[in-house]
N, C-alpha and C positions, 0 to 999 in steps of 0.2 A: 602822025595824026594827033599827037597830043604834046603838050608842053606845060610846064608849071614854073612860075617865078615866086620866090619866097623872100621875105625880108623880116627880120625880127631884131628887137633890142631887148636885152635881158640883163638883170643884175642878180647877184646871189650873195647869200650870207650863211655862215655856219656858226654853230655854238656847241661846245663840248663842256660837260660839267661832271665831276665825280661826286656821286651821291654818298658813297661809303668806300671802305677800303677795297671791296670786291665788286662794287656796282658802279657803273658809269652810264651817262646818257649823252646822246649826240642828236643834233637837229640841223637840218639844212633847208633853206628856202631859196627858190629860184623863181623870179617873177619878171614879167615883161609884157611886150605887145608885139603882135605879128600881123603881117599882111600877106595874102596869098592870092595869086591870079592863076586860074586854071584855064588853059586854052584847049578846047576840044572841038574838032571839026570846024575850026575857024571862028568859034564863038568863045568869048572870054567870060569867065565867072570869077568875080573878085569878091573877096570878103576880108574882114579884119576882126580880130578878137584878142582878148587878153590871154596870156599864158602864165601858168604857175606850176610849180612842183614843190611839194612839202613832204619831208620825210623826217620821222622821229624814230630813233632806235634805242633800245635798252640792252646793255651788255653786262653780263654777270659772270664772274670767275668763280665757279662753284668749288673748285680746288685748284691746285697748282697746274693740273693737266686736263681740267674739264671746263668747258666754256659753253655759255648759252647766249644766243642773240635773238632778239625779237624786234621787228621793224614794221611800222605802220607808215603808209605813204598814200598821197592823193595828188593827182595831177590833171591838168588840162593842157594838152600839147597839140602841136600840128601833126597832121597825118604824114606818114612816110611813104616813100615810093615802093612799089612792088618791083622786084628785080630778080633776074637769074644771076648765077655766079658771074662775077665781073669778067672772068676769062671767057665765058660764053658770049659776052657782049663783043669781045674782040673777034670771035670767029663768025659773027653774024648769025648765030643760032637763036639769039634772043634779043629783045629790046626792053627798055624800062617801060612799065605799064602804070598808068594812073587810073583810078576808078572813074567811071563815066557818070559821076555825080558831082554836085556842087561841093566845094571844099568845106569841111566842118571840123571843129576841134575834136580831139580824142580825149575822153575823160576816163580816168582809170583810178581805181582804189584797190589797195592790196594790203595783205598782212603776210609777213614772211617770218619763218623761224629756222634756226640752225643750232644743232647741238653737236659739239665736237669733244671727243674723249681720246686722250693719248695714254699709252702705256709704254714708256720708253724702255723699261727694264725687259719687257717682253717683245718689244719691237713691233707694236701694232697700233693702228689708229682706226677709230670708228666715227662716222659722221651720219647724222640723220637730219633731214631738213625738208621743208615744203613751203608751199604758198597757196593762197587763195586770192584770185584776182577777178575783179568785176570791171568790165569795160563797156563803153558804149560810144557811139560816134563812129569815127573812122578807125577801125581796129585792124591791125596787120595780122592776117592769118597766114602762117608759114608752114611749109612741109619740107623736111630734109630727107631725101631718099638715100643719097650717098654723099660723102664729103666733097665730091666734085660738082654736085648739083644742088642748088638751093633756089626754090621758087617761092615767092611771097605775093599774096594778093591783098591789097587794102580793100576793105568792104565797109560801106556805110550800113550800119545795122543797129537794132535796139540792143539793150543790155545783154551781155554774154558773160558766162562764168567759166573760170579756168581753175582746176585743182591740180597741183603738181607736187609730187612726193619724190624725194631722192634719198638713196642710202648708199654708203660706201664703206668698205672694209679693206684695209691694207695691212700687209704683214711683211716684215723684213726677215729674210732667211740669212742669218749671220754667216754660217759656214760657206754658203755659196755666194755671198755678197749680192743677193738678189732681192729686189723689192717686188712683191706680187700682191695682187688684190682683186677684189670683185666689186662692182658697182652696179646699181640698177635703179629703176624708178618707174613711176606710172603717172600718166597724165589723162585727165578727163576734161574735155571742153564741150560746152553746150551753148548754143546760140540760136536765135531766131533770125531768119532772113527771108527774102523773097526768092522763090524758085519759079522762074517763068511767070512772074506777076502773081504767084500763089504763095501765101505765107506758109512757111515750113519750119521744121525743127531740125537743126544740124547738130550731130553729135560725133565727136572724134575721140577715140580711145587709143592710147599708145602705152605699151609696156616694153621695157628693154632690160637686158642684162649684159654686162661686159666684163671680160677677164683680161688682165694686162700684167705684164712682167717686164722688168727693166733690170739689167745687170750693171754692176759698178766695179768692174775689175781694175786692178792697177796696171794692167797691160795696155796694149795699143788698141784693142778692139772691145767694143761694148755692143750689146744686143738689146733689142726691144721687140715685143710682140703683143698683139691684142686680138681678141675675137669677140664680136658682139652679135647678139640675136635680138631682134625687135619684132613685135607683133603690132600691126596697125589696123584699126578698123574704122571705117568712115561710113556714116549712114545719114541720108537726107530723107525726111518723111514729110511731104506736103500735107496740108490739111485735106486736100482732095486729090485723089489719084493714088498711084502705087509708089511705095517707098523704093529708093534706089541706094546702092552703096556697094562696098567691097571690103574685104579683109585680106591681108597679105602678111607673109613672113619676110623678113629681110635679114640676111646673114652677111657680115662683112668683117674684115680685120686687116691687120698689117704686120709686116715683118721689116725690121730695120737693123742695119749694121753700120756702126760708126767706127772709123779707123783713123787714128792719129799716127801718120807716118813719121813725122818729126815735129819739131817746134814750129816749122813753117808750113807744113803741108797737112791738110785735114780733108777727109772725104766721108761721105755717107751715101748709102743706097737704101731706098725704101720701096717695098712692094705692097701696094694696097690691093686687096682682092675682094671680089664681090661674088657671092654665090647666088646667081640669078634664079636657078632652078636646080633640079637634081643632076642635070647633065652639063650645064654651062657654068663656067667660072671665068670671070673677067679680071684681068690684071691691069694695073696702072703703075708703072715703074717710074720713080723719081730718083735723080742723081744730083749730088751736091759736092763740089770740090772747091777748096780755097787754098790760095798760096799767098803767104805774107812775105813779100820781097824785103821790105824794110819796115821799121816801126811806123812809117808814114804811108806806105803803099800796100794795098791788099787787092788781090784779083780773085774773083769768084766765078765759077762756071756752074750753071744750073741746067739740067735737062729734065723736063716735066712730061709725065705721061708718055714714056717712050714705047710702050707696047699696048696692044689691044684697045686702041681708041676707036670706038664705034658708036653708032646710034643705039639708043635704048628706049624701048617702049614700056611705059609703066602707067598704071592707073592712078590718077590723082584728081582731086577736086579742081574744078575751074570756077569761073565767075558765074555762080548760079546754076552750075550743072556738075555732074560727075562724068568724066570722059576719059578716054584713052588718049594719052599725049605721047607723041614720038619726039623725044628730045635727044640731046647729044651730051656726052661727057665732055669735060674740058679738053680742048685740042692740045696736041703736043707742040712744044716749042723748046728751043735752046737759047739761053741767055748768058751773056758775059757782062759782069759788073766790075768796075774799077773804082776803088775808093781811095781818096787821099785825105789824110788827117793833117790839119794845119792850124 
């Protein structure tokens, strides 16, 4: 029912300059012109507009192991497609979606910062960063519920704001040769849109924390594990009528084992698990094996989502509404790859 053709010509330039021994500056500019034809229900909407993306960043080395980065950017870009996970496209569970509006450029202005501190003698690393983004035009609103499912809706809307904060702490356990750490963040997005032709305020709040550990033994087997807890709240309040929304917890993680049998044979198995509620746990098993016959020939066998592939009902926002959507995790498949280096 919909299709879109795009054509653009762009040029770019970059500049780097050291202001002092510890401070440097970099800038990049990308500019061009684009045309877009949006075909919806047999009617074509064509438009053309200039494109640009300008970014200026300042980098400062506060000490040998501490760094600070600040970036300012502004852009006017083409809107992007809304899509489900590409593997879901192959199973027929989803199709690419375009907004039922005339194509418009997306304008975005942002400021980002990142602070990184290392302590090599104590085997630890700390990172704190965040951003403030203001967008209008065709803004891609995306929600990720599991690593197997990604849904994004492009929406034509007035200005919206996004605040994103991220923190990470990692620690090396020397005696066990293990790297473990915790990371987390918070996101608040607020935007105005039309809800059934009624202006409304849409607010999304997300907070998450994740623990992970990776081993680095000298033997044949290495292990990896993670556990993440996320809280997501979505609220849509029209100017007239009753507000609607939902809040939910999401728990998920993975266990992975890598085994090197010899110089020619390597294998790995990963179990991704999702705690849907107090009684249900869903597993998705992935398998990877490779055999290097000669320096030129390599064979790889991949088995994806070998267990517990089923449909999953979750509440998530749609185009102008909040609804219950019955979707599917990525389907299972087996794949054999042959690579020849020449």
